[in-house]
C-alpha positions in Angstrom: -7.9 16.8 -0.2 -10.3 16.1 2.6 -10.0 17.5 6.1 -9.4 14.0 7.4 -6.4 13.2 5.2 -3.5 12.1 7.5 -0.4 9.9 7.9 -0.9 9.0 11.6 -1.2 5.2 11.3 -0.2 3.3 14.4 -0.2 -0.5 13.8 -2.4 -1.1 16.9 -3.8 0.9 19.8 -0.8 0.3 22.1 1.0 3.3 23.6 4.3 2.2 22.0 2.7 2.1 18.5 0.9 5.4 19.0 4.2 7.0 20.1 6.1 5.5 17.1 3.4 6.8 14.7 3.7 10.2 16.4 7.5 10.2 16.0 7.2 9.5 12.3 4.6 12.2 11.7 6.7 14.7 13.8 9.9 13.9 11.8 8.0 14.4 8.5 6.5 17.7 9.8 9.9 19.0 11.0 11.5 18.0 7.7 8.9 20.0 5.8 9.4 23.0 8.1 13.2 22.8 7.7 12.9 22.8 3.9 10.3 25.7 3.9 12.8 28.1 2.3 13.4 25.8 -0.6 9.6 25.3 -1.0 9.0 29.0 -1.0 11.0 29.2 -4.3 8.9 26.4 -5.9 6.5 26.9 -8.8 2.8 27.5 -8.1 1.8 23.8 -8.6 4.6 22.7 -6.3 3.6 25.3 -3.7 0.1 23.9 -3.8 1.5 20.4 -3.2 3.6 21.6 -0.3 0.6 23.3 1.2 -1.4 20.1 0.9 1.4 18.1 2.5 1.6 20.6 5.3 -2.1 20.4 6.0 -2.0 16.5 5.9 0.9 16.6 8.4 -0.9 19.1 10.6 -4.0 16.8 10.6 -1.7 13.9 11.4 -0.2 15.7 14.4 -3.6 16.7 15.6 -4.7 13.1 15.5 -1.6 12.0 17.4 -2.1 14.7 20.0 -5.7 13.4 20.5 -4.6 9.8 20.6 -1.9 10.3 23.3 -2.8 11.8 26.6 -0.4 13.6 28.9 -0.9 11.0 31.7 0.0 8.3 29.2 3.2 10.1 28.5 4.1 10.2 32.2 3.6 6.4 32.2 5.7 6.1 29.0 8.6 7.9 30.7 8.3 5.5 33.7 8.3 2.6 31.3 11.3 3.9 29.4 9.4 4.3 26.1 10.3 8.0 25.9 12.6 10.4 27.7 11.4 13.3 29.9 12.7 15.6 27.1 10.6 13.9 24.5 7.6 14.2 26.7 8.2 17.9 27.2 8.7 18.4 23.4 5.4 16.5 22.8 3.5 18.8 25.2 5.1 21.9 23.8 4.2 20.9 20.2 0.7 20.1 21.3 0.3 23.5 22.9 1.7 25.2 19.9 -0.6 23.5 17.5 -3.6 24.3 19.7 -2.5 28.0 19.7 -2.2 28.0 15.9 -5.6 26.4 15.5 -7.2 29.0 17.8 -5.4 31.8 15.8 -6.6 30.3 12.5 -10.2 30.1 13.8 -10.0 33.7 15.1 -8.6 34.9 11.8 -11.3 33.0 9.8 -14.0 34.7 12.0 -12.4 38.1 11.5 -12.2 37.6 7.7 -15.8 36.5 7.6 -16.9 39.5 9.7 -14.9 41.9 7.4 -16.5 40.4 4.3 -20.0 40.7 5.8 -19.4 44.3 6.8 -18.4 45.2 3.2 -21.7 43.9 1.9 
């Protein structure tokens, strides 16, 4: 799997289409998270598939977060494309993913440093 594998595929560049594509990715991601306990009991090969799917969905969410700006969300609320609650959820999810990405990078640097210290 490449780093760029994703499922974020809006039909065009309109805000409505980008929001629809985001909603689908978010539903898929939430479904995967809800079923995590079931996946934790899967066999090794299945666990690898689940991990790959999770990475693809994380990439997809990242693309959606980059494709939709907060000021666009405010316009979308005014246009009735999304609710205030959905806008808040989007911003919270975006912030959470950014925190997780920073944590992963930090952990990666720490692991790299620990390996180099052992040499």
